C-alpha positions in Angstrom: 4.7 47.4 26.4 2.2 44.6 27.0 -0.5 46.7 25.2 1.7 47.1 22.1 2.3 43.3 22.0 -1.4 42.5 22.4 -2.4 45.1 19.8 0.3 43.6 17.4 -0.9 40.1 18.1 -4.5 41.2 17.4 -3.5 43.1 14.1 -1.7 39.8 12.9 -4.8 37.7 13.7 -6.9 40.3 11.7 -4.4 40.1 8.8 -4.3 36.3 8.7 -8.2 36.0 9.0 -8.5 38.7 6.1 -6.2 36.7 3.9 -8.1 33.5 4.7 -11.3 35.2 4.1 -10.0 36.6 0.7 -8.8 33.2 -0.3 -12.1 31.5 0.7 -14.1 34.3 -1.2 -12.0 33.3 -4.4 -13.1 29.7 -4.0 -16.7 30.6 -3.3 -17.1 32.4 -6.6 -16.5 29.1 -8.2 -19.5 27.5 -6.6 -21.7 29.4 -9.0 -19.7 28.1 -12.0 -21.6 25.7 -14.2 -18.8 22.9 -14.7 -21.2 20.7 -16.8 -21.5 23.3 -19.6 -18.6 25.7 -19.3 -14.9 25.0 -19.7 -12.4 26.7 -17.4 -9.7 28.5 -19.0 -6.1 27.7 -17.7 -5.6 31.4 -17.4 -8.6 31.7 -15.0 -6.8 29.6 -12.5 -3.1 30.3 -13.2 -2.7 32.4 -10.0 -4.5 30.0 -7.6 -2.5 28.3 -4.9 -2.2 24.5 -4.6 -4.6 24.4 -1.6 -7.2 26.4 -3.6 -6.9 24.2 -6.6 -7.6 21.2 -4.5 -10.8 22.8 -3.0 -11.7 23.8 -6.5 -11.4 20.1 -7.6 -13.5 19.3 -4.5 -16.3 21.7 -5.6 -16.6 20.0 -9.0 -17.0 16.6 -7.4 -19.0 18.0 -4.4 -21.6 19.2 -6.9 -22.2 15.5 -7.4 -22.1 14.6 -3.7 -18.7 12.8 -3.6 -17.4 12.1 -0.2 -13.6 12.7 0.2 -11.1 10.9 2.5 -9.1 14.2 2.2 -10.0 16.1 5.5 -9.4 19.5 4.0 -11.8 19.0 1.0 -14.3 17.3 3.0 -14.4 20.0 5.8 -14.9 22.7 3.1 -17.7 20.7 1.4 -19.5 20.1 4.8 -19.5 23.9 5.3 -21.4 24.5 2.3 -25.3 24.7 2.1 -25.5 23.3 -1.3 -23.5 20.2 -0.5 -25.5 17.0 -0.2 -23.0 14.0 0.5 -24.1 10.6 -0.9 -22.5 7.1 -0.9 -24.2 6.7 -4.3 -21.6 8.8 -6.1 -20.0 7.2 -9.1 -17.6 8.6 -11.7 -20.1 7.8 -14.4 -22.2 10.7 -13.1 -19.7 13.1 -14.5 -20.2 14.7 -17.8 -17.6 15.0 -20.5 -17.3 18.8 -19.8 -16.9 18.0 -16.0 -14.0 15.7 -16.8 -12.2 18.1 -19.0 -12.5 20.8 -16.3 -11.1 18.2 -13.8 -8.2 17.6 -16.2 -7.4 21.2 -16.3 -7.5 21.7 -12.5 -5.6 18.4 -11.9 -2.8 19.5 -14.4 -2.5 22.9 -12.6 -2.1 21.0 -9.3 0.5 18.7 -10.7 2.6 21.5 -12.0 2.5 23.1 -8.5 3.6 20.0 -6.7 7.3 20.3 -5.6 7.5 16.5 -5.6 5.3 14.0 -7.6 2.2 12.8 -6.1 -0.3 10.1 -6.9 -2.5 11.4 -9.7 0.3 13.3 -11.5 1.5 10.5 -13.8 -0.8 11.6 -16.7 1.1 14.9 -16.8 4.5 13.2 -17.0 3.9 10.9 -19.9 6.4 12.7 -22.1 8.8 13.9 -19.4 11.4 12.1 -17.5 11.6 12.6 -13.8 14.6 11.9 -11.4 14.7 10.4 -8.0 14.9 13.8 -6.4 11.8 15.0 -8.2 10.0 11.7 -7.2 10.7 12.5 -3.5 9.9 10.4 -0.5 6.7 8.2 -0.5 5.1 5.5 1.5 5.2 1.9 -0.1 1.5 2.3 -0.9 2.0 5.5 -2.8 5.1 4.1 -4.8 3.0 1.1 -5.7 0.1 3.3 -6.9 2.4 5.6 -8.8 4.1 2.9 -10.7 0.8 1.2 -11.5 -0.7 4.5 -12.5 1.5 4.7 -15.6 0.1 1.4 -16.7 -3.5 2.3 -15.7 -3.4 5.3 -17.9 -3.1 2.9 -20.8 -6.0 0.8 -19.4 -4.2 -2.0 -17.5 -6.4 -3.9 -15.1 -5.1 -5.1 -11.7 -7.3 -8.2 -10.9 -4.6 -9.8 -9.0 -4.6 -6.8 -6.7 -8.0 -6.0 -5.7 -7.3 -3.0 -3.6 -5.3 -1.5 -6.5 -8.0 -2.1 -8.9 -10.7 -0.5 -6.6 -8.3 2.6 -6.3 -8.2 3.1 -9.9 -11.9 2.5 -10.4 -12.4 5.6 -8.1 -10.4 7.8 -10.6 -12.6 9.7 -12.9 -10.0 9.3 -15.7 -9.5 5.6 -15.6 -10.8 3.4 -18.5 -9.9 -0.3 -18.4 -9.0 -1.7 -21.7 -10.5 -4.8 -23.0 -6.9 -5.9 -23.8 -4.0 -4.0 -22.2 -1.1 -3.5 -24.5 2.1 -3.2 -22.7 3.8 -2.1 -25.9 1.8 1.1 -25.7 4.3 2.4 -22.9 6.7 4.8 -24.3 10.5 4.7 -23.5 10.0 7.7 -21.1 7.2 5.9 -19.3 9.3 2.8 -19.0 12.2 4.7 -17.6 9.9 6.5 -15.1 8.7 3.0 -14.0 12.3 2.1 -13.3 12.9 5.1 -11.2 9.8 4.3 -9.1 10.9 0.6 -8.8 14.3 1.5 -7.6 12.7 3.7 -4.9 10.5 0.8 -3.9 13.6 -1.6 -3.5 15.3 1.2 -1.4 12.3 1.7 0.8 11.7 -2.0 1.3 15.4 -2.8 1.8 15.3 -5.6 -0.8 17.9 -6.4 -3.2 15.8 -8.0 -6.0 12.3 -7.7 -7.2 10.3 -8.8 -10.2 11.7 -7.2 -13.3 15.3 -7.6 -12.2 16.1 -11.0 -13.6 17.4 -9.8 -16.9 20.6 -8.7 -15.0 21.1 -12.3 -13.8 20.9 -14.4 -17.0 24.7 -14.7 -16.5 25.0 -14.2 -12.8 24.3 -16.5 -10.0 21.7 -15.6 -7.3 22.5 -16.0 -3.6 19.8 -16.6 -1.1 20.6 -13.2 0.7 19.6 -11.5 -2.4 16.1 -12.9 -2.0 15.7 -11.8 1.6 12.4 -9.8 2.2 10.5 -11.2 -0.7 7.1 -13.0 -0.4 6.1 -16.2 -2.0 4.2 -14.5 -4.7 7.2 -12.5 -5.8 9.6 -15.4 -5.6 7.4 -17.5 -8.0 7.2 -14.4 -10.3 11.1 -14.2 -10.2 11.5 -17.8 -10.8 9.1 -17.8 -13.8 10.7 -14.6 -15.0 13.8 -16.6 -15.9 11.8 -18.8 -18.3 9.8 -15.6 -19.5 13.0 -13.9 -20.7 13.6 -17.0 -22.8 10.1 -16.6 -24.4 8.4 -19.4 -22.6 4.6 -19.5 -22.9 2.7 -20.1 -19.7 -0.3 -22.5 -19.4 -1.0 -21.2 -15.9 -3.5 -18.4 -16.5 -2.5 -15.9 -13.8 1.2 -16.3 -14.7 0.5 -15.9 -18.4 -1.5 -12.8 -17.7 1.3 -11.3 -15.6 4.0 -11.7 -18.3 1.8 -10.6 -21.2 1.4 -7.4 -19.2 5.2 -6.8 -19.2 6.5 -4.6 -22.0 9.7 -6.6 -22.4 7.9 -10.0 -22.9 8.3 -11.8 -26.3 6.9 -15.3 -26.2 7.9 -18.0 -28.5 5.3 -18.9 -31.2 4.6 -22.4 -29.5 4.7 -23.9 -26.1 8.0 -25.6 -26.4 10.4 -25.3 -23.4 13.2 -22.7 -23.9 16.8 -23.7 -23.3 18.2 -22.3 -20.1 21.9 -21.9 -19.2 23.5 -23.6 -16.3 23.5 -20.4 -14.5 19.8 -19.9 -14.9 19.0 -23.5 -13.9 21.0 -22.9 -10.7 19.2 -19.6 -10.0 15.7 -21.4 -10.3 17.0 -24.0 -7.9 18.1 -21.2 -5.4 14.8 -19.5 -5.5 13.0 -22.8 -5.0 15.0 -23.5 -1.9 13.9 -20.1 -0.4 10.4 -20.7 -1.4 10.2 -24.1 0.3 11.6 -22.7 3.5 8.9 -20.1 3.7 6.3 -22.8 2.9 7.4 -24.8 5.9 7.7 -21.8 8.3 4.0 -21.0 7.6 2.8 -24.1 9.3 5.7 -25.3 11.5 7.0 -22.0 13.3 5.8 -18.7 14.3 6.5 -16.1 11.8 8.0 -12.7 12.8 6.9 -9.3 11.5 10.4 -9.1 9.8 9.2 -11.6 7.4 6.4 -9.3 6.4 8.2 -6.1 6.6 7.9 -4.3 3.3 5.3 -6.7 1.6 2.6 -5.1 -0.2 -1.0 -5.7 0.9 -1.9 -8.2 -1.8 1.2 -10.2 -1.3 0.6 -10.5 2.5 -2.9 -11.5 1.8 -1.7 -14.3 -0.6 0.7 -15.4 2.2 -2.0 -15.6 4.8 -4.4 -17.5 2.4 -1.8 -20.0 1.6 -2.0 -21.3 5.2 -5.8 -22.0 4.5 -5.0 -23.3 0.9 -2.6 -25.9 2.5 -5.5 -27.3 4.3 -7.7 -27.4 1.1 -9.8 -24.4 1.5 -12.0 -23.5 -1.5 -11.8 -19.8 -2.2 -14.9 -17.7 -3.4 -12.5 -15.2 -4.9 -12.1 -16.5 -8.6 -8.5 -15.2 -9.0 -7.3 -16.4 -5.8 -8.7 -19.9 -6.5 -7.0 -20.0 -9.8 -3.8 -18.8 -8.1 -3.7 -21.8 -5.7 -4.9 -24.4 -8.2 -1.7 -23.6 -10.2 0.4 -25.1 -7.3 0.8 -29.0 -7.5 0.5 -29.2 -3.7 -3.0 -27.8 -3.7 -5.8 -30.2 -3.1 -9.4 -28.8 -2.7 -11.1 -30.0 0.3 -14.9 -29.3 0.3 -15.0 -30.3 4.0 -12.5 -27.7 5.0 -12.9 -26.2 8.5 -10.8 -23.9 10.5 -10.7 -26.6 13.1 -8.0 -28.3 10.8 -5.6 -25.4 11.5 -2.9 -25.9 14.1 -2.3 -23.4 16.9 0.8 -22.2 15.1 -1.1 -21.6 11.7 -3.9 -19.7 13.6 -1.2 -17.5 15.2 0.5 -16.8 12.0 -2.8 -16.0 10.2 -3.5 -13.4 13.1 0.0 -11.9 12.6 -0.4 -11.5 9.0 -3.9 -10.1 9.4 -2.6 -7.4 11.6 -0.1 -6.5 9.1 -2.7 -6.4 6.3 -4.8 -3.8 8.4 -1.8 -1.4 8.4 -1.0 -2.0 4.6 -4.7 -1.5 3.7 -5.1 1.7 5.7 -1.9 3.0 3.9 -3.6 2.4 0.7 -6.8 3.9 1.6 -5.2 7.2 2.8 -4.0 7.9 -0.7 -6.5 10.2 -2.4 -4.9 10.5 -5.8 
């Protein structure tokens, strides 16, 4: 009996090994294909599995020495004699034919995904998807998916350096000189709404930027603002004005709203009329903002305050502690951001010695949170 079991196990190992070898041999054949001159036919890869397609994509990039974070792709590439990894890889090295081949492979991958994954949005531009098709994702993945719909049309994300760096690593990304939010179709806007709803649920927040249109005649309560960072609160507050057509003189705020497909600015800089409800909503948001401002310097913050914040929002929160002491920032966008606050006074003599023990501890708490958020973003290959 034991002999039969041993023989059966050995046979299974041989069969599995045989299948693995057959699959690998199928991939190996593509190593001799000249992706720079010849175009793949979709029919040639229609029977390939999702895993094989991923390795095929790896071969196209691998010929140029790209190093992948995806362990499967990278392990395969390291096993090939022809592969020479280089940190100097840039998407600009790819020829137009290589890009077309990558598009064909990438679309075949997207069609095999049971749930939508980062990198798939180009193939959903004319198709609506549901919450079920979207599936479960990390916050970093959801943020990338939502931004990807806009990145396809060339939007830049200078206020979110990590996100901008992510898209610059995508071979298909071409930043526009002037992004036009009106280029988004109704289907794409509907898909953004599905992703935004998933973000809210994942973060366990009740409001986020983009929701204020529903509160033009409804009062906001402070509990509806729980879980939002200072950056988001300021966006929400100004969204009330933006919905009435206000033009903003503060550059980063103006850039933000010009990137919204619903924004229709008035032809001049006159102040729009607000209803009593809108005025009260602004006052409520300001109260919550002021409370967070005070906590940053006067009491230790808990991880609960940071829970669900995106990387860049957490970074702005940490840097606000420095800004309160007058630090001048080398990052141009960050400097413009803090200069837009009336309380900011640049101090060329700034030193970390000016920080209190509470401020130092809060900086350390936020920095630890940022490490986790950053690693989540880096893990997404796309």
